[in-house]
Biopython code that builds the backbone (N, CA, C, O; Angstrom):
import numpy as np
from Bio.PDB.StructureBuilder import StructureBuilder

atoms = [
    (1, "MET", "N", (-71.918, -42.020, 32.825)),
    (1, "MET", "CA", (-70.922, -41.030, 32.782)),
    (1, "MET", "C", (-70.467, -41.109, 31.209)),
    (1, "MET", "O", (-69.700, -40.217, 30.844)),
    (2, "ASN", "N", (-70.848, -42.052, 30.281)),
    (2, "ASN", "CA", (-70.514, -42.494, 29.088)),
    (2, "ASN", "C", (-69.001, -42.472, 28.912)),
    (2, "ASN", "O", (-68.347, -41.655, 28.264)),
    (3, "LEU", "N", (-68.602, -43.427, 29.548)),
    (3, "LEU", "CA", (-67.255, -44.251, 29.770)),
    (3, "LEU", "C", (-67.077, -45.222, 29.008)),
    (3, "LEU", "O", (-66.529, -46.210, 29.497)),
    (4, "ASN", "N", (-67.456, -45.248, 27.665)),
    (4, "ASN", "CA", (-67.221, -46.275, 26.760)),
    (4, "ASN", "C", (-65.764, -46.710, 26.445)),
    (4, "ASN", "O", (-65.313, -47.855, 26.483)),
    (5, "GLU", "N", (-65.237, -45.761, 26.183)),
    (5, "GLU", "CA", (-63.277, -45.827, 26.002)),
    (5, "GLU", "C", (-62.820, -46.243, 27.108)),
    (5, "GLU", "O", (-61.988, -47.146, 27.032)),
    (6, "GLU", "N", (-63.192, -45.749, 28.441)),
    (6, "GLU", "CA", (-62.682, -46.264, 29.702)),
    (6, "GLU", "C", (-62.799, -47.546, 29.766)),
    (6, "GLU", "O", (-61.802, -48.265, 29.843)),
    (7, "LEU", "N", (-64.176, -48.081, 29.739)),
    (7, "LEU", "CA", (-64.655, -49.531, 30.033)),
    (7, "LEU", "C", (-63.594, -50.306, 29.085)),
    (7, "LEU", "O", (-63.109, -51.334, 29.559)),
    (8, "GLN", "N", (-63.219, -49.936, 27.879)),
    (8, "GLN", "CA", (-62.417, -50.800, 27.014)),
    (8, "GLN", "C", (-61.095, -51.019, 27.704)),
    (8, "GLN", "O", (-60.532, -52.097, 27.896)),
    (9, "LYS", "N", (-60.695, -49.802, 28.046)),
    (9, "LYS", "CA", (-59.037, -49.704, 28.867)),
    (9, "LYS", "C", (-59.147, -50.500, 30.038)),
    (9, "LYS", "O", (-58.270, -51.318, 30.312)),
    (10, "ILE", "N", (-60.259, -50.313, 30.832)),
    (10, "ILE", "CA", (-60.357, -51.343, 32.115)),
    (10, "ILE", "C", (-60.206, -52.899, 31.558)),
    (10, "ILE", "O", (-59.355, -53.703, 31.939)),
    (11, "LYS", "N", (-61.278, -53.139, 30.524)),
    (11, "LYS", "CA", (-61.077, -54.613, 30.236)),
    (11, "LYS", "C", (-59.813, -54.914, 29.521)),
    (11, "LYS", "O", (-59.529, -56.108, 29.431)),
    (12, "THR", "N", (-59.011, -54.058, 29.001)),
    (12, "THR", "CA", (-57.381, -54.427, 28.476)),
    (12, "THR", "C", (-56.664, -54.446, 29.581)),
    (12, "THR", "O", (-55.750, -55.267, 29.503)),
    (13, "TYR", "N", (-56.715, -53.793, 30.718)),
    (13, "TYR", "CA", (-56.256, -53.838, 32.006)),
    (13, "TYR", "C", (-56.224, -55.288, 32.718)),
    (13, "TYR", "O", (-55.284, -55.975, 33.116)),
    (14, "ILE", "N", (-57.431, -55.457, 32.721)),
    (14, "ILE", "CA", (-57.732, -56.887, 33.487)),
    (14, "ILE", "C", (-57.283, -58.099, 32.725)),
    (14, "ILE", "O", (-56.770, -59.009, 33.376)),
    (15, "GLN", "N", (-57.409, -58.220, 31.450)),
    (15, "GLN", "CA", (-56.685, -59.037, 30.739)),
    (15, "GLN", "C", (-55.250, -59.292, 30.440)),
    (15, "GLN", "O", (-54.795, -60.263, 29.835)),
    (16, "HIS", "N", (-54.522, -58.167, 31.007)),
    (16, "HIS", "CA", (-53.103, -57.919, 31.130)),
    (16, "HIS", "C", (-52.430, -58.586, 32.109)),
    (16, "HIS", "O", (-51.257, -58.960, 32.119)),
    (17, "ARG", "N", (-53.417, -58.718, 33.058)),
    (17, "ARG", "CA", (-52.767, -59.195, 34.575)),
    (17, "ARG", "C", (-52.019, -60.430, 34.316)),
    (17, "ARG", "O", (-52.407, -61.205, 33.442)),
    (18, "ALA", "N", (-50.803, -60.702, 35.131)),
    (18, "ALA", "CA", (-50.383, -61.830, 35.003)),
    (18, "ALA", "C", (-50.745, -62.978, 35.700)),
    (18, "ALA", "O", (-51.061, -62.792, 36.875)),
    (19, "THR", "N", (-50.782, -64.234, 35.234)),
    (19, "THR", "CA", (-51.175, -65.589, 35.896)),
    (19, "THR", "C", (-50.240, -66.277, 36.244)),
    (19, "THR", "O", (-49.095, -66.043, 35.859)),
    (20, "LYS", "N", (-50.522, -67.179, 36.975)),
    (20, "LYS", "CA", (-49.513, -68.206, 37.436)),
    (20, "LYS", "C", (-48.856, -68.952, 36.294)),
    (20, "LYS", "O", (-47.667, -69.242, 36.162)),
    (21, "GLU", "N", (-49.828, -69.189, 35.538)),
    (21, "GLU", "CA", (-49.171, -69.856, 34.206)),
    (21, "GLU", "C", (-48.337, -69.180, 33.309)),
    (21, "GLU", "O", (-47.510, -69.729, 32.580)),
    (22, "SER", "N", (-48.599, -67.796, 33.382)),
    (22, "SER", "CA", (-47.734, -66.894, 32.350)),
    (22, "SER", "C", (-46.476, -66.630, 33.204)),
    (22, "SER", "O", (-45.401, -66.635, 32.603)),
    (23, "ILE", "N", (-46.479, -66.391, 34.582)),
    (23, "ILE", "CA", (-45.174, -66.336, 35.132)),
    (23, "ILE", "C", (-44.428, -67.338, 35.060)),
    (23, "ILE", "O", (-43.268, -67.148, 34.695)),
    (24, "GLU", "N", (-44.899, -68.772, 35.406)),
    (24, "GLU", "CA", (-44.191, -69.793, 35.272)),
    (24, "GLU", "C", (-43.397, -69.951, 33.595)),
    (24, "GLU", "O", (-42.302, -70.451, 33.339)),
    (25, "GLU", "N", (-44.160, -69.481, 32.874)),
    (25, "GLU", "CA", (-43.639, -69.565, 31.265)),
    (25, "GLU", "C", (-42.616, -68.605, 31.428)),
    (25, "GLU", "O", (-41.524, -69.054, 31.079)),
    (26, "GLU", "N", (-42.586, -67.401, 31.849)),
    (26, "GLU", "CA", (-41.358, -66.372, 31.541)),
    (26, "GLU", "C", (-40.185, -67.100, 32.497)),
    (26, "GLU", "O", (-39.017, -67.106, 32.110)),
    (27, "PHE", "N", (-40.509, -67.606, 33.553)),
    (27, "PHE", "CA", (-39.152, -68.223, 34.246)),
    (27, "PHE", "C", (-38.687, -69.517, 33.593)),
    (27, "PHE", "O", (-37.501, -69.825, 33.480)),
    (28, "LYS", "N", (-39.609, -70.173, 33.215)),
    (28, "LYS", "CA", (-39.190, -71.386, 32.095)),
    (28, "LYS", "C", (-38.322, -70.913, 31.227)),
    (28, "LYS", "O", (-37.244, -71.482, 31.052)),
    (29, "GLN", "N", (-38.738, -69.596, 30.436)),
    (29, "GLN", "CA", (-37.863, -69.441, 29.296)),
    (29, "GLN", "C", (-36.484, -68.935, 29.556)),
    (29, "GLN", "O", (-35.617, -68.788, 28.695)),
    (30, "VAL", "N", (-36.354, -68.650, 31.000)),
    (30, "VAL", "CA", (-34.953, -68.219, 31.462)),
    (30, "VAL", "C", (-33.800, -69.460, 32.143)),
    (30, "VAL", "O", (-32.685, -69.328, 32.646)),
    (31, "GLY", "N", (-34.699, -70.729, 31.874)),
    (31, "GLY", "CA", (-34.223, -71.719, 32.719)),
    (31, "GLY", "C", (-34.213, -72.192, 34.000)),
    (31, "GLY", "O", (-33.356, -72.854, 34.586)),
    (32, "LEU", "N", (-35.697, -71.604, 34.511)),
    (32, "LEU", "CA", (-35.815, -71.987, 35.979)),
    (32, "LEU", "C", (-36.855, -73.057, 35.824)),
    (32, "LEU", "O", (-37.134, -73.403, 34.676)),
    (33, "THR", "N", (-37.476, -73.635, 36.862)),
    (33, "THR", "CA", (-38.375, -74.877, 37.083)),
    (33, "THR", "C", (-39.161, -74.225, 38.225)),
    (33, "THR", "O", (-38.617, -73.532, 39.085)),
    (34, "LEU", "N", (-40.535, -74.501, 38.181)),
    (34, "LEU", "CA", (-41.173, -74.199, 39.261)),
    (34, "LEU", "C", (-41.316, -75.560, 40.152)),
    (34, "LEU", "O", (-41.860, -76.584, 39.740)),
    (35, "VAL", "N", (-40.669, -75.374, 41.590)),
    (35, "VAL", "CA", (-40.792, -76.398, 42.404)),
    (35, "VAL", "C", (-41.521, -76.164, 43.407)),
    (35, "VAL", "O", (-41.731, -77.180, 44.069)),
    (36, "LYS", "N", (-42.036, -75.163, 43.826)),
    (36, "LYS", "CA", (-43.337, -75.109, 44.897)),
    (36, "LYS", "C", (-44.260, -73.863, 44.507)),
    (36, "LYS", "O", (-43.854, -72.774, 44.100)),
    (37, "SER", "N", (-45.590, -74.250, 44.717)),
    (37, "SER", "CA", (-46.569, -72.988, 44.477)),
    (37, "SER", "C", (-47.573, -73.157, 45.459)),
    (37, "SER", "O", (-48.179, -74.211, 45.650)),
    (38, "LYS", "N", (-47.782, -71.822, 46.241)),
    (38, "LYS", "CA", (-48.967, -71.931, 47.367)),
    (38, "LYS", "C", (-49.939, -70.621, 46.838)),
    (38, "LYS", "O", (-49.360, -69.549, 46.660)),
    (39, "SER", "N", (-50.970, -70.677, 46.661)),
    (39, "SER", "CA", (-51.846, -69.424, 46.408)),
    (39, "SER", "C", (-53.020, -69.583, 47.673)),
    (39, "SER", "O", (-53.379, -70.659, 48.152)),
    (40, "ASP", "N", (-53.441, -68.428, 48.017)),
    (40, "ASP", "CA", (-54.121, -67.997, 49.131)),
    (40, "ASP", "C", (-54.815, -66.664, 48.562)),
    (40, "ASP", "O", (-54.672, -66.048, 47.506)),
    (41, "HIS", "N", (-55.587, -66.479, 49.642)),
    (41, "HIS", "CA", (-56.165, -64.739, 49.616)),
    (41, "HIS", "C", (-56.191, -64.183, 50.988)),
    (41, "HIS", "O", (-56.051, -64.841, 52.019)),
    (42, "THR", "N", (-56.403, -62.774, 50.891)),
    (42, "THR", "CA", (-56.652, -61.979, 52.311)),
    (42, "THR", "C", (-57.930, -61.279, 51.940)),
    (42, "THR", "O", (-58.523, -61.541, 50.894)),
    (43, "ASN", "N", (-58.347, -60.389, 52.805)),
    (43, "ASN", "CA", (-59.595, -59.818, 52.667)),
    (43, "ASN", "C", (-59.306, -58.357, 53.230)),
    (43, "ASN", "O", (-58.799, -58.255, 54.347)),
    (44, "MET", "N", (-59.571, -57.390, 52.594)),
    (44, "MET", "CA", (-59.363, -55.894, 53.119)),
    (44, "MET", "C", (-60.893, -55.437, 53.619)),
    (44, "MET", "O", (-61.726, -55.378, 52.714)),
    (45, "ARG", "N", (-61.184, -55.225, 54.485)),
    (45, "ARG", "CA", (-62.346, -54.646, 54.854)),
    (45, "ARG", "C", (-62.689, -53.380, 55.358)),
    (45, "ARG", "O", (-62.574, -53.326, 56.582)),
    (46, "LEU", "N", (-63.134, -52.175, 54.733)),
    (46, "LEU", "CA", (-63.270, -50.909, 55.050)),
    (46, "LEU", "C", (-64.539, -50.276, 55.072)),
    (46, "LEU", "O", (-65.464, -50.580, 54.319)),
    (47, "THR", "N", (-64.578, -49.392, 55.942)),
    (47, "THR", "CA", (-65.974, -48.608, 56.620)),
    (47, "THR", "C", (-65.705, -47.171, 55.993)),
    (47, "THR", "O", (-66.280, -46.333, 56.688)),
    (48, "ASP", "N", (-65.098, -46.649, 55.024)),
    (48, "ASP", "CA", (-64.921, -45.222, 54.244)),
    (48, "ASP", "C", (-64.094, -45.389, 52.966)),
    (48, "ASP", "O", (-62.957, -45.849, 52.860)),
    (49, "ALA", "N", (-65.081, -44.818, 51.821)),
    (49, "ALA", "CA", (-64.677, -45.223, 50.678)),
    (49, "ALA", "C", (-63.319, -44.556, 50.352)),
    (49, "ALA", "O", (-62.565, -45.054, 49.517)),
    (50, "LYS", "N", (-62.955, -43.175, 51.169)),
    (50, "LYS", "CA", (-61.704, -42.542, 51.080)),
    (50, "LYS", "C", (-60.776, -43.391, 51.279)),
    (50, "LYS", "O", (-59.949, -43.756, 50.443)),
    (51, "ALA", "N", (-60.878, -43.780, 52.502)),
    (51, "ALA", "CA", (-59.888, -44.898, 53.092)),
    (51, "ALA", "C", (-59.315, -45.907, 52.194)),
    (51, "ALA", "O", (-58.146, -46.291, 52.163)),
    (52, "LEU", "N", (-60.443, -46.335, 51.362)),
    (52, "LEU", "CA", (-59.599, -47.434, 50.363)),
    (52, "LEU", "C", (-59.208, -46.635, 49.374)),
    (52, "LEU", "O", (-58.315, -47.305, 48.856)),
    (53, "LEU", "N", (-59.305, -45.428, 48.639)),
    (53, "LEU", "CA", (-58.533, -44.440, 47.641)),
    (53, "LEU", "C", (-57.117, -44.280, 48.243)),
    (53, "LEU", "O", (-56.053, -44.244, 47.626)),
    (54, "ASN", "N", (-57.367, -44.174, 49.846)),
    (54, "ASN", "CA", (-55.848, -43.630, 50.118)),
    (54, "ASN", "C", (-55.069, -44.592, 50.785)),
    (54, "ASN", "O", (-54.045, -44.308, 51.405)),
    (55, "HIS", "N", (-55.574, -45.827, 50.661)),
    (55, "HIS", "CA", (-55.008, -46.928, 51.397)),
    (55, "HIS", "C", (-53.714, -47.250, 50.550)),
    (55, "HIS", "O", (-53.763, -47.310, 49.321)),
    (56, "SER", "N", (-52.236, -47.509, 51.467)),
    (56, "SER", "CA", (-50.945, -47.727, 50.766)),
    (56, "SER", "C", (-51.077, -48.787, 49.667)),
    (56, "SER", "O", (-50.411, -48.537, 48.662)),
    (57, "LEU", "N", (-51.791, -49.910, 49.644)),
    (57, "LEU", "CA", (-51.957, -50.859, 48.643)),
    (57, "LEU", "C", (-52.444, -50.396, 47.464)),
    (57, "LEU", "O", (-51.974, -50.667, 46.360)),
    (58, "ILE", "N", (-53.635, -49.514, 47.743)),
    (58, "ILE", "CA", (-54.347, -48.984, 46.277)),
    (58, "ILE", "C", (-53.583, -48.046, 45.676)),
    (58, "ILE", "O", (-53.819, -47.870, 44.481)),
    (59, "ARG", "N", (-52.538, -47.246, 46.289)),
    (59, "ARG", "CA", (-52.125, -46.040, 46.321)),
    (59, "ARG", "C", (-50.951, -46.532, 45.311)),
    (59, "ARG", "O", (-50.902, -46.022, 44.192)),
    (60, "ILE", "N", (-50.087, -47.437, 45.662)),
    (60, "ILE", "CA", (-49.102, -47.860, 45.076)),
    (60, "ILE", "C", (-49.373, -48.884, 43.706)),
    (60, "ILE", "O", (-48.727, -48.918, 42.659)),
    (61, "GLY", "N", (-50.442, -49.613, 44.069)),
    (61, "GLY", "CA", (-50.725, -50.822, 43.023)),
    (61, "GLY", "C", (-51.638, -50.617, 41.879)),
    (61, "GLY", "O", (-51.666, -51.221, 40.807)),
    (62, "PHE", "N", (-52.535, -49.451, 42.399)),
    (62, "PHE", "CA", (-53.871, -49.160, 41.237)),
    (62, "PHE", "C", (-54.149, -48.018, 41.310)),
    (62, "PHE", "O", (-54.624, -47.725, 40.213)),
    (63, "ARG", "N", (-54.146, -47.003, 42.066)),
    (63, "ARG", "CA", (-54.617, -45.731, 41.995)),
    (63, "ARG", "C", (-54.121, -45.046, 40.635)),
    (63, "ARG", "O", (-54.916, -44.410, 39.943)),
    (64, "SER", "N", (-52.991, -45.176, 40.335)),
    (64, "SER", "CA", (-52.375, -44.328, 39.195)),
    (64, "SER", "C", (-52.840, -44.930, 37.731)),
    (64, "SER", "O", (-52.959, -44.261, 36.705)),
    (65, "TYR", "N", (-53.057, -46.243, 37.857)),
    (65, "TYR", "CA", (-53.517, -46.641, 36.847)),
    (65, "TYR", "C", (-55.156, -46.807, 36.289)),
    (65, "TYR", "O", (-55.659, -47.145, 35.218)),
    (66, "TRP", "N", (-55.729, -46.342, 37.735)),
    (66, "TRP", "CA", (-57.191, -46.006, 37.212)),
    (66, "TRP", "C", (-57.341, -44.495, 36.832)),
    (66, "TRP", "O", (-58.092, -44.118, 35.933)),
    (67, "GLU", "N", (-56.502, -43.590, 37.653)),
    (67, "GLU", "CA", (-56.374, -42.234, 37.072)),
    (67, "GLU", "C", (-56.234, -42.360, 35.403)),
    (67, "GLU", "O", (-57.031, -41.876, 34.599)),
    (68, "ASN", "N", (-55.188, -43.024, 35.121)),
    (68, "ASN", "CA", (-54.738, -43.099, 33.743)),
    (68, "ASN", "C", (-55.650, -43.474, 32.800)),
    (68, "ASN", "O", (-55.444, -43.058, 31.660)),
    (69, "MET", "N", (-56.799, -44.294, 33.034)),
    (69, "MET", "CA", (-57.748, -44.960, 32.436)),
    (69, "MET", "C", (-58.898, -43.994, 32.137)),
    (69, "MET", "O", (-59.655, -44.143, 31.177)),
    (70, "VAL", "N", (-58.973, -43.031, 32.990)),
    (70, "VAL", "CA", (-60.037, -41.937, 32.752)),
    (70, "VAL", "C", (-59.643, -40.823, 32.394)),
    (70, "VAL", "O", (-58.586, -40.421, 32.880)),
    (71, "GLN", "N", (-60.313, -40.048, 31.511)),
    (71, "GLN", "CA", (-60.020, -38.986, 30.850)),
    (71, "GLN", "C", (-59.687, -37.911, 31.884)),
    (71, "GLN", "O", (-60.099, -38.189, 33.010)),
    (72, "LYS", "N", (-59.101, -36.864, 31.781)),
    (72, "LYS", "CA", (-58.605, -36.018, 33.036)),
    (72, "LYS", "C", (-60.207, -35.255, 33.239)),
    (72, "LYS", "O", (-60.849, -35.382, 34.282)),
    (73, "GLU", "N", (-60.590, -34.629, 32.300)),
    (73, "GLU", "CA", (-62.043, -33.885, 32.510)),
    (73, "GLU", "C", (-62.944, -34.747, 32.964)),
    (73, "GLU", "O", (-64.041, -34.212, 33.128)),
    (74, "LYS", "N", (-62.896, -36.142, 33.292)),
    (74, "LYS", "CA", (-63.854, -36.938, 33.736)),
    (74, "LYS", "C", (-63.532, -37.541, 35.254)),
    (74, "LYS", "O", (-64.280, -38.225, 35.952)),
    (75, "GLN", "N", (-62.264, -37.099, 35.532)),
    (75, "GLN", "CA", (-61.814, -37.984, 36.763)),
    (75, "GLN", "C", (-62.484, -37.544, 37.773)),
    (75, "GLN", "O", (-63.130, -38.307, 38.490)),
    (76, "GLU", "N", (-62.408, -35.970, 38.010)),
    (76, "GLU", "CA", (-62.964, -35.499, 39.203)),
    (76, "GLU", "C", (-64.580, -36.392, 39.469)),
    (76, "GLU", "O", (-64.897, -36.969, 40.509)),
    (77, "ASP", "N", (-65.276, -36.301, 38.412)),
    (77, "ASP", "CA", (-66.971, -36.989, 38.538)),
    (77, "ASP", "C", (-66.715, -38.336, 38.781)),
    (77, "ASP", "O", (-67.350, -38.780, 39.737)),
    (78, "PHE", "N", (-65.934, -39.174, 38.176)),
    (78, "PHE", "CA", (-65.682, -40.416, 38.226)),
    (78, "PHE", "C", (-65.592, -40.868, 39.681)),
    (78, "PHE", "O", (-66.321, -41.665, 40.272)),
    (79, "PHE", "N", (-64.276, -40.015, 40.240)),
    (79, "PHE", "CA", (-63.899, -40.800, 41.430)),
    (79, "PHE", "C", (-64.508, -39.958, 42.724)),
    (79, "PHE", "O", (-64.115, -40.131, 43.878)),
    (80, "LYS", "N", (-65.690, -38.875, 42.266)),
    (80, "LYS", "CA", (-66.809, -38.635, 43.210)),
    (80, "LYS", "C", (-68.233, -40.023, 43.231)),
    (80, "LYS", "O", (-68.809, -40.609, 44.148)),
    (81, "ASN", "N", (-68.311, -40.067, 42.026)),
    (81, "ASN", "CA", (-69.130, -41.118, 42.056)),
    (81, "ASN", "C", (-68.783, -42.574, 42.608)),
    (81, "ASN", "O", (-69.578, -43.216, 43.295)),
    (82, "LEU", "N", (-67.492, -43.043, 42.233)),
    (82, "LEU", "CA", (-67.088, -44.133, 42.748)),
    (82, "LEU", "C", (-67.221, -44.134, 44.405)),
    (82, "LEU", "O", (-67.837, -45.068, 44.918)),
    (83, "ILE", "N", (-66.704, -43.196, 45.166)),
    (83, "ILE", "CA", (-66.841, -42.705, 46.496)),
    (83, "ILE", "C", (-68.094, -42.818, 47.056)),
    (83, "ILE", "O", (-68.314, -43.198, 48.206)),
    (84, "HIS", "N", (-69.047, -42.433, 46.105)),
    (84, "HIS", "CA", (-70.453, -42.343, 46.491)),
    (84, "HIS", "C", (-71.062, -43.662, 46.575)),
    (84, "HIS", "O", (-71.844, -43.983, 47.470)),
    (85, "LYS", "N", (-70.634, -44.527, 45.488)),
    (85, "LYS", "CA", (-71.217, -45.883, 45.489)),
    (85, "LYS", "C", (-70.712, -46.740, 46.396)),
    (85, "LYS", "O", (-71.446, -47.459, 47.074)),
    (86, "ILE", "N", (-69.364, -46.744, 46.496)),
    (86, "ILE", "CA", (-68.669, -47.714, 47.849)),
    (86, "ILE", "C", (-69.425, -47.115, 48.970)),
    (86, "ILE", "O", (-70.047, -47.992, 49.568)),
    (87, "ASN", "N", (-69.595, -45.924, 49.474)),
    (87, "ASN", "CA", (-70.089, -45.732, 50.787)),
    (87, "ASN", "C", (-71.792, -46.199, 50.872)),
    (87, "ASN", "O", (-72.370, -46.377, 51.945)),
    (88, "THR", "N", (-72.322, -46.323, 49.767)),
    (88, "THR", "CA", (-73.680, -46.890, 49.439)),
    (88, "THR", "C", (-73.380, -48.204, 49.894)),
    (88, "THR", "O", (-74.087, -48.739, 50.748)),
    (89, "ILE", "N", (-72.445, -48.737, 49.421)),
    (89, "ILE", "CA", (-72.427, -50.387, 49.953)),
    (89, "ILE", "C", (-71.960, -50.488, 51.450)),
    (89, "ILE", "O", (-72.245, -51.433, 52.186)),
    (90, "ILE", "N", (-71.352, -49.606, 51.740)),
    (90, "ILE", "CA", (-71.129, -49.686, 53.140)),
    (90, "ILE", "C", (-71.964, -49.396, 54.178)),
    (90, "ILE", "O", (-71.844, -49.919, 55.286)),
    (91, "LYS", "N", (-73.099, -48.316, 53.795)),
    (91, "LYS", "CA", (-74.164, -48.259, 54.412)),
    (91, "LYS", "C", (-74.893, -49.350, 54.427)),
    (91, "LYS", "O", (-75.251, -49.786, 55.522)),
    (92, "ASN", "N", (-75.225, -49.945, 53.365)),
    (92, "ASN", "CA", (-76.349, -51.236, 53.374)),
    (92, "ASN", "C", (-75.661, -52.357, 53.920)),
    (92, "ASN", "O", (-76.355, -53.091, 54.624)),
    (93, "GLN", "N", (-74.407, -52.682, 53.759)),
    (93, "GLN", "CA", (-73.749, -53.635, 53.991)),
    (93, "GLN", "C", (-72.681, -53.586, 55.698)),
    (93, "GLN", "O", (-72.317, -54.520, 56.413)),
    (94, "GLY", "N", (-72.493, -52.288, 55.816)),
    (94, "GLY", "CA", (-71.581, -52.336, 56.965)),
    (94, "GLY", "C", (-70.111, -52.163, 56.612)),
    (94, "GLY", "O", (-69.325, -51.651, 57.409)),
    (95, "GLU", "N", (-69.815, -52.520, 55.623)),
    (95, "GLU", "CA", (-68.360, -52.537, 55.080)),
    (95, "GLU", "C", (-68.209, -52.628, 53.792)),
    (95, "GLU", "O", (-69.171, -53.067, 53.161)),
    (96, "PHE", "N", (-67.000, -52.251, 53.067)),
    (96, "PHE", "CA", (-66.575, -52.604, 51.887)),
    (96, "PHE", "C", (-65.375, -53.744, 51.706)),
    (96, "PHE", "O", (-64.251, -53.338, 52.000)),
    (97, "LYS", "N", (-65.476, -55.008, 51.293)),
    (97, "LYS", "CA", (-64.860, -55.956, 51.248)),
    (97, "LYS", "C", (-64.042, -56.082, 49.956)),
    (97, "LYS", "O", (-64.620, -56.050, 48.870)),
    (98, "ILE", "N", (-62.868, -56.209, 50.036)),
    (98, "ILE", "CA", (-61.833, -56.485, 48.730)),
    (98, "ILE", "C", (-61.331, -58.080, 49.080)),
    (98, "ILE", "O", (-60.819, -58.363, 50.163)),
    (99, "THR", "N", (-61.538, -58.991, 48.087)),
    (99, "THR", "CA", (-60.656, -60.171, 48.345)),
    (99, "THR", "C", (-59.449, -59.841, 47.556)),
    (99, "THR", "O", (-59.647, -59.390, 46.428)),
    (100, "ILE", "N", (-58.140, -60.002, 47.993)),
    (100, "ILE", "CA", (-56.757, -60.195, 47.388)),
    (100, "ILE", "C", (-56.231, -61.201, 47.021)),
    (100, "ILE", "O", (-55.843, -61.866, 47.982)),
    (101, "PRO", "N", (-55.983, -61.738, 45.866)),
    (101, "PRO", "CA", (-55.386, -63.179, 45.871)),
    (101, "PRO", "C", (-53.907, -62.826, 46.147)),
    (101, "PRO", "O", (-53.378, -61.766, 45.814)),
    (102, "MET", "N", (-53.221, -63.993, 46.891)),
    (102, "MET", "CA", (-51.968, -64.394, 46.677)),
    (102, "MET", "C", (-51.289, -65.485, 46.463)),
    (102, "MET", "O", (-51.607, -66.584, 46.917)),
    (103, "LEU", "N", (-49.908, -65.165, 45.469)),
    (103, "LEU", "CA", (-49.435, -66.153, 44.956)),
    (103, "LEU", "C", (-48.004, -66.182, 45.432)),
    (103, "LEU", "O", (-47.344, -65.146, 45.514)),
    (104, "TYR", "N", (-47.457, -67.536, 45.789)),
    (104, "TYR", "CA", (-46.240, -67.560, 46.251)),
    (104, "TYR", "C", (-45.476, -68.889, 45.287)),
    (104, "TYR", "O", (-45.803, -70.076, 45.262)),
    (105, "LEU", "N", (-44.311, -68.158, 44.507)),
    (105, "LEU", "CA", (-43.890, -69.150, 43.448)),
    (105, "LEU", "C", (-42.500, -69.404, 43.945)),
    (105, "LEU", "O", (-41.849, -68.468, 44.411)),
    (106, "GLU", "N", (-41.892, -70.898, 43.855)),
    (106, "GLU", "CA", (-40.655, -70.817, 44.120)),
    (106, "GLU", "C", (-40.097, -71.589, 42.784)),
    (106, "GLU", "O", (-40.717, -72.455, 42.165)),
    (107, "PHE", "N", (-38.669, -71.039, 42.448)),
    (107, "PHE", "CA", (-38.258, -71.630, 41.326)),
    (107, "PHE", "C", (-36.974, -72.190, 41.721)),
    (107, "PHE", "O", (-36.361, -71.883, 42.743)),
    (108, "GLN", "N", (-36.551, -73.162, 40.705)),
    (108, "GLN", "CA", (-35.087, -73.572, 40.667)),
    (108, "GLN", "C", (-34.343, -73.871, 39.220)),
    (108, "GLN", "O", (-34.864, -74.231, 38.165)),
    (109, "LYS", "N", (-33.028, -73.617, 39.502)),
    (109, "LYS", "CA", (-32.364, -73.568, 38.184)),
    (109, "LYS", "C", (-32.322, -74.844, 38.074)),
    (109, "LYS", "O", (-32.001, -75.400, 39.125)),
    (110, "MET", "N", (-32.574, -75.691, 36.986)),
    (110, "MET", "CA", (-32.177, -76.824, 36.648)),
    (110, "MET", "C", (-30.875, -77.059, 35.712)),
    (110, "MET", "O", (-30.530, -78.202, 35.410)),
]
sb = StructureBuilder()
sb.init_structure("model")
sb.init_model(0)
sb.init_chain("A")
sb.init_seg("    ")
for serial, (resi, resn, name, xyz) in enumerate(atoms, 1):
    if name == "N":
        sb.init_residue(resn, " ", resi, " ")
    sb.init_atom(name, np.array(xyz, "f"), 0.0, 1.0, " ", f" {name:<3s}", serial, name[0])
structure = sb.get_structure()
């Protein structure tokens, strides 16, 4: 689809995500110290690509960012292709699985 500009936007978006270390540093700058940390993950398994795009987690946390990364005139084709690719994975593997990282941080004022 000739999405070179969009690919750069996606790379920038991924690199901008917060890490445990960057969050800890932000809290440290306001006088808080990390006292407890727990990380885990959960899996989301879907059997329909449209269900993925309409899932509340995706709608609230990701969908608008994805739409903003793709030029308006390419969005319809982009999402059609995305749905087709995800449904192909589902057809071949029986599901589409996303691993969602979780992080709990507890801070204390020192």
